[in-house]
Steps between C-alpha positions, in 0.01 A plus 500: 500500500244221428547191714454171328279233664771232434838656461670167482299397183624821321864396516626307203755265658644400152678837467651514853869400504529171671721385786793443283493864394485616858788264606730642238408856588572425872827327418642792311320792663819707550632434153166587340497826681853567377386433136221738538750761635699475176232692318553789733884488450473530128209744473721801412659311205336480158495269195769246452702618797201444732437149358867393524534630856184318612615176338839540657360546849248217458780263374714581801212432743429163325864409512517571865185301569520161311152367423327832537446565125355161427275502809359834401423353154326211672293760702409669174384160364275430799353845457449453120352153516149612622151492350524379141863390555435323822549158342883602489514566871717208576855482613606344170362781288622766747853352471480507119380874514787595721755298302380668177528849624839461679645409160658798309240677283772552241589191300297188439483335835149612594372408153661156519355445854150574378534242222637244732213549751167467318219704659736758662423744213127512614594524874712809451333651197802505279487374138725201402780557251429396147862363471578132501594382844843371369573838365445659844711230662785586265469873589498428867794266493712730287390838631863608580623418155197666340568812700860513389401439136233777515731742680717541195199676336389704795621856489463528876717191563872517582539220248338694219672475156383774258659356189260257340761267335711485832185441704388213275848348507511521888160334522614232260810432711282479820290228327811318373654498855192328633354254258244364752357855547509560123309186421244580771434849358443348158259248647321790669471685163354191354237471779424868468449475124259206550707218344354158577674323781675246281676783308627688807827320528560484117437874464751570790747264326462709182577819675803339666631412157462865400668619818798261468600623151889496530646846511648610171315248285381672189274215380259307724268235390442312842178683573349394164629142553313504831184622353532255214487215756209664687244586217210549756695741696573711192132504395378581847769773557413657162137518604543610862799735444411620156835387366586622160785259460461240229470131563846343524607345161697178532665575167649819643613370848841332534606253759662610827852401383486719196368784705789472746758461227367794301523734799819373670709411186364614167396848600847560649675443169578857433759738342717724726263783439203301622335423165391146426785300344308345214772289365588349826129437575455335171798274557357415845180384343693299255696329779185434704237360263241443777510865585473606139212264427292613815562860401385427144195313623371805691591750229793667659711444179535300188685168526874521496625401149759219517671479164715200389841624379580449127808516273831612662313610820400140545860391526654804664551332833661189344731713282604696804593174682700358206688823462652479854 
């Protein structure tokens, strides 16, 4: 072979792993050898079985040797940060590299960590998420709840619910049982749909109003009342979500007391066979003028007719008293 005049000058020291790399290799020499041996142990397996067995053996080795996995990631970083990436060859960037890769690849933890550490994307060669950082924070914080919610629609999950109606109801009850989680998911939806920051909370509030519709109520105007008091939210949601719902009309929306009374009292005035008891309902409106007037205002019915008695009917009560 040809002998160079100056062999030292032919060596590019910027691509030689530094002392930190060697120290880690020496520290975990036996464990590194064991990791390399895993490949031989699974070589007869194929496909998914091979991958799962390899991951199982690696996880067991890492568990038996605390610190091994992250040290090996640090070693990978020292090896990567050479030549054009040599500016990242510092303990700070190496630590960020190792922290990123030790986080689970599934989920949003890695994506969030990238956004929380500007420049790391360039260091590791991974593109940043286009999601809002607050959306990612919600996903990371509520990962367990999200997984349960999604499991109801996953055919491979033990929690899978095949019936669409029952699945939707189960998911709704999950949200109702944890209002903090529910509100967070609605804020995340708003971030993901590019709502401006000042409308994130109002949008979540609107969704919570929809979620909290009392069970059994046949008429519900609370969502329209909410939008009526938030006109910018309505116009923005209509544009971003392509809503086909009409703008709330104040002439068609009753107050909350009417809504409650209609659902909890008026609607329950029924005949034994379940049909509406029109006579009793009419009398109820007559006895509760405020209710009748509010219903008339929004077009639910025509005003109750209150006739003044004439002739004998006018004195029927007095005659009955005198006859006793």
